[in-house]
C-alpha positions in Angstrom: -167.3 13.2 -76.8 -166.1 13.9 -80.3 -162.3 13.6 -80.7 -160.5 16.9 -81.2 -158.1 17.7 -84.1 -155.0 16.4 -82.4 -156.7 13.1 -81.6 -157.8 12.7 -85.2 -154.3 13.4 -86.5 -152.8 10.9 -84.0 -155.4 8.3 -85.0 -154.8 8.8 -88.7 -151.0 8.5 -88.1 -151.6 5.3 -86.0 -150.1 6.9 -82.9 -153.0 6.3 -80.4 -153.1 3.5 -77.9 -155.5 0.6 -78.4 -158.1 1.9 -75.9 -158.1 5.5 -77.2 -158.1 4.3 -80.9 -161.1 2.1 -80.1 -162.9 5.2 -78.5 -162.3 7.2 -81.7 -163.5 4.4 -83.9 -166.8 4.2 -82.0 -167.4 7.9 -82.7 -166.4 7.5 -86.4 -169.1 4.8 -86.9 -171.8 7.4 -86.4 -170.1 10.4 -88.1 -169.6 10.4 -91.9 -168.0 13.9 -91.6 -165.3 12.7 -89.2 -164.7 9.6 -91.2 -164.1 11.8 -94.3 -161.7 14.0 -92.2 -159.7 11.0 -91.3 -159.6 9.9 -94.9 -158.3 13.3 -95.9 -155.7 13.3 -93.2 -154.4 9.9 -94.3 -154.4 10.9 -98.0 -152.4 14.0 -97.2 -149.8 12.2 -95.1 -146.4 12.6 -96.7 -143.0 11.7 -95.4 -142.2 15.4 -94.6 -139.6 14.4 -91.9 -137.5 12.7 -94.6 -138.0 15.6 -97.0 -136.8 18.2 -94.4 -133.9 15.9 -93.4 -132.7 16.1 -97.0 -132.6 19.9 -97.1 -130.0 22.4 -96.0 -132.0 25.0 -94.0 -130.7 28.1 -92.3 -130.2 28.0 -88.5 -133.1 29.4 -86.5 -132.1 32.7 -84.8 -132.3 32.7 -81.0 -134.7 35.6 -80.9 -137.1 33.8 -83.3 -136.8 30.6 -81.2 -137.7 32.5 -78.1 -140.7 34.0 -79.8 -141.9 30.6 -81.0 -141.5 29.2 -77.4 -143.6 32.2 -76.1 -146.2 31.6 -78.8 -146.5 27.9 -77.9 -146.5 28.6 -74.1 -149.2 31.3 -74.4 -151.3 29.0 -76.5 -151.1 26.1 -74.1 -151.8 28.3 -71.1 -154.9 29.8 -72.8 -156.2 26.4 -73.8 -155.5 25.0 -70.3 -157.5 27.7 -68.7 -160.5 27.0 -70.9 -160.8 23.2 -70.8 -160.4 20.2 -68.5 -156.9 18.9 -67.9 -157.3 15.9 -70.2 -158.5 18.0 -73.1 -155.7 20.5 -72.5 -153.2 17.7 -72.7 -154.5 16.7 -76.1 -154.4 20.4 -77.3 -150.6 20.7 -76.7 -149.6 19.2 -80.1 -151.7 21.8 -81.8 -149.8 24.6 -80.1 -146.5 23.1 -81.2 -147.9 22.6 -84.7 -148.3 26.4 -84.8 -144.8 27.0 -83.6 -143.4 24.4 -86.1 -145.2 26.2 -88.9 -143.7 29.5 -88.0 -140.2 27.9 -87.8 -140.7 26.2 -91.2 -142.1 29.4 -92.7 -139.0 31.3 -91.6 -136.8 28.6 -93.1 -138.7 28.9 -96.4 -138.5 32.7 -96.4 -142.2 33.2 -95.7 -141.7 35.1 -92.4 -139.4 38.1 -93.0 -136.6 38.9 -90.5 -135.9 42.6 -90.1 -132.7 43.5 -88.1 -133.1 40.5 -85.8 -136.7 41.5 -84.8 -139.5 39.2 -85.6 -142.5 41.2 -86.7 -145.3 41.1 -84.1 -143.1 40.3 -81.1 -144.2 42.5 -78.2 -142.3 43.5 -75.0 -144.5 41.4 -72.7 -143.3 38.1 -74.0 -146.4 37.5 -76.2 -145.9 36.9 -79.9 -148.0 37.3 -83.0 -147.3 37.3 -86.7 -147.9 40.6 -88.5 -148.6 40.7 -92.3 -145.9 42.2 -94.4 -146.1 43.1 -98.1 -147.1 39.9 -99.9 -144.5 38.3 -102.2 -145.6 37.0 -105.6 -147.4 33.7 -105.1 -145.2 32.0 -107.6 -142.1 32.8 -105.4 -143.8 31.3 -102.4 -144.8 28.2 -104.3 -141.2 27.9 -105.5 -139.8 28.0 -102.0 -142.3 25.3 -101.0 -141.4 23.1 -103.9 -137.7 23.4 -103.0 -138.3 21.4 -99.9 -139.6 18.4 -101.9 -137.2 15.5 -102.7 -138.0 12.4 -104.6 -138.4 10.5 -101.3 -141.2 12.9 -100.3 -143.7 11.4 -102.7 -142.1 8.3 -104.2 -144.1 5.9 -102.0 -147.3 7.9 -102.0 -150.3 6.0 -103.5 -153.0 8.5 -104.2 -156.6 7.6 -103.4 -158.7 8.3 -106.5 -161.9 8.9 -104.5 -160.2 11.3 -102.1 -158.5 13.2 -105.0 -161.8 13.4 -106.9 -163.4 14.9 -103.7 -160.6 17.5 -103.5 -161.0 18.5 -107.1 -164.7 18.8 -106.6 -164.1 21.2 -103.7 -161.6 23.2 -105.7 -164.3 23.7 -108.3 -167.4 24.2 -106.1 -166.0 25.8 -103.0 -162.8 27.6 -104.2 -164.5 28.6 -107.5 -161.5 27.5 -109.6 -162.6 25.7 -112.8 -159.7 23.4 -112.7 -158.9 21.0 -115.5 -156.4 18.6 -113.9 -153.9 17.4 -116.5 -153.0 13.8 -116.8 -149.3 13.9 -117.5 -148.6 10.2 -117.7 -147.9 10.4 -121.4 -145.1 12.8 -120.8 -143.6 10.7 -118.0 -145.1 12.3 -114.9 -147.2 10.3 -112.5 -149.9 12.0 -110.5 -149.2 11.9 -106.7 -151.4 14.5 -104.9 -153.6 17.5 -105.2 -153.8 20.0 -102.4 -156.0 23.0 -101.6 -153.8 25.7 -100.1 -154.2 29.4 -99.5 -151.8 32.3 -100.1 -152.5 35.9 -99.1 -156.1 34.9 -98.4 -156.7 33.4 -101.9 -157.1 29.7 -102.9 -154.0 28.1 -104.3 -154.0 24.7 -105.9 -150.9 22.5 -105.9 -150.8 19.3 -108.0 -147.7 17.1 -107.5 -146.3 14.8 -110.1 -143.3 12.4 -110.0 -141.1 11.8 -113.1 -139.5 8.4 -113.8 -136.2 9.9 -112.8 -135.5 13.1 -110.9 -137.3 15.3 -108.4 -141.1 16.0 -108.1 -142.8 18.6 -110.3 -145.6 20.9 -109.1 -148.3 22.5 -111.1 -149.7 25.4 -109.1 -152.9 27.3 -110.1 -154.5 30.5 -108.8 -157.4 32.8 -109.9 -156.1 35.8 -111.8 -158.4 38.2 -113.7 -155.6 39.9 -115.6 -155.3 39.4 -119.4 -153.8 36.2 -120.7 -150.0 36.0 -120.7 -147.9 33.7 -122.9 -145.6 31.1 -121.5 -142.4 32.4 -119.9 -139.5 30.6 -118.3 -137.0 31.5 -115.7 -134.5 29.9 -113.4 -134.4 30.6 -109.7 -132.4 28.8 -106.9 -131.6 25.9 -109.2 -135.3 25.4 -110.1 -137.1 25.9 -113.4 -140.3 28.0 -113.3 -142.6 28.0 -116.3 -145.6 30.4 -115.9 -148.5 31.6 -118.0 -152.0 33.0 -117.6 -155.1 31.9 -119.5 -158.9 32.2 -119.0 -158.5 34.1 -115.7 -156.2 31.4 -114.2 -152.5 31.8 -113.5 -150.3 28.7 -113.8 -146.8 27.9 -112.6 -145.0 24.6 -113.5 -142.1 24.2 -111.1 -139.3 21.6 -110.9 -135.6 21.0 -111.1 -133.8 20.7 -114.5 -133.7 16.9 -114.0 -137.5 16.6 -113.9 -138.1 16.8 -117.6 -138.7 19.3 -120.4 -141.0 21.6 -118.4 -141.5 24.3 -121.1 -142.7 21.6 -123.5 -145.0 20.1 -120.9 -146.3 23.6 -120.1 -147.2 24.2 -123.7 -149.2 20.9 -123.9 -151.1 21.8 -120.7 -151.8 25.4 -121.9 -153.1 24.1 -125.2 -155.2 21.4 -123.7 -153.2 18.7 -125.4 -153.2 16.3 -122.4 -156.0 14.3 -121.0 -157.9 15.4 -117.9 -157.8 13.6 -114.5 -161.0 13.6 -112.4 -163.1 15.2 -115.2 -166.3 16.9 -114.1 -168.4 14.2 -115.9 -166.5 11.5 -114.0 -167.2 13.2 -110.6 -170.9 13.6 -111.4 -171.2 10.0 -112.3 -169.5 8.9 -109.1 -171.7 11.1 -107.0 -174.8 9.8 -108.8 -173.7 6.2 -108.1 
């Protein structure tokens, strides 16, 4: 039997017992797709616990906590009714991952709180998330970047092969003709590239770490509106430099101690920096 998502996550994190890990490894031998999934899980593993520990987050309202508990309970009950006891036990972490996301989204301001009522909470104890008017994607990316500290990525060693695969998927699957800038010359080391989604649209986040200071994120989304020159603003102690060019919208986000972000943005916009994981390099790797 193929391992489920929770087992793969636990295996990638080294949290399975010897017997269960051996069982997963036997399945991985015959499944290139599952092996690639494990590689992606390991490549995306960041010390989020330490990052959250360094943040001052608002307390979770009691009503929202009860809704989260109802969501997790309903999910576990539904999964338990549909699968054997052993599989249901493995599915429980997934239900709590959903609840943890909702709590984290509230803390980051992604779930709106209206008069103490969580949108989608019904009177029978069930809970669901309703869609409110979308915020500008740059504001959501800014909230996300505020949770990063230097320790979040300082010890991350990116896997070039996994990163190149991610960039290829961004171009081929998401349809974003991404040119990933190599910012080593301006003092920023590449740490990760992530395929995210916001309001149903692909969102790319590239994370860099300066020699001193906090991480910097370059975020990219499709945007068919006319080109827009570089603009800078400050929000919640963060510097946001945004521009639009060739039907792509960009935002370079970091704290003031992260470097001269407007100057770096100008170099990126004008193509004055080298490219990481160029299309030619990916084609040559795939051909080999």
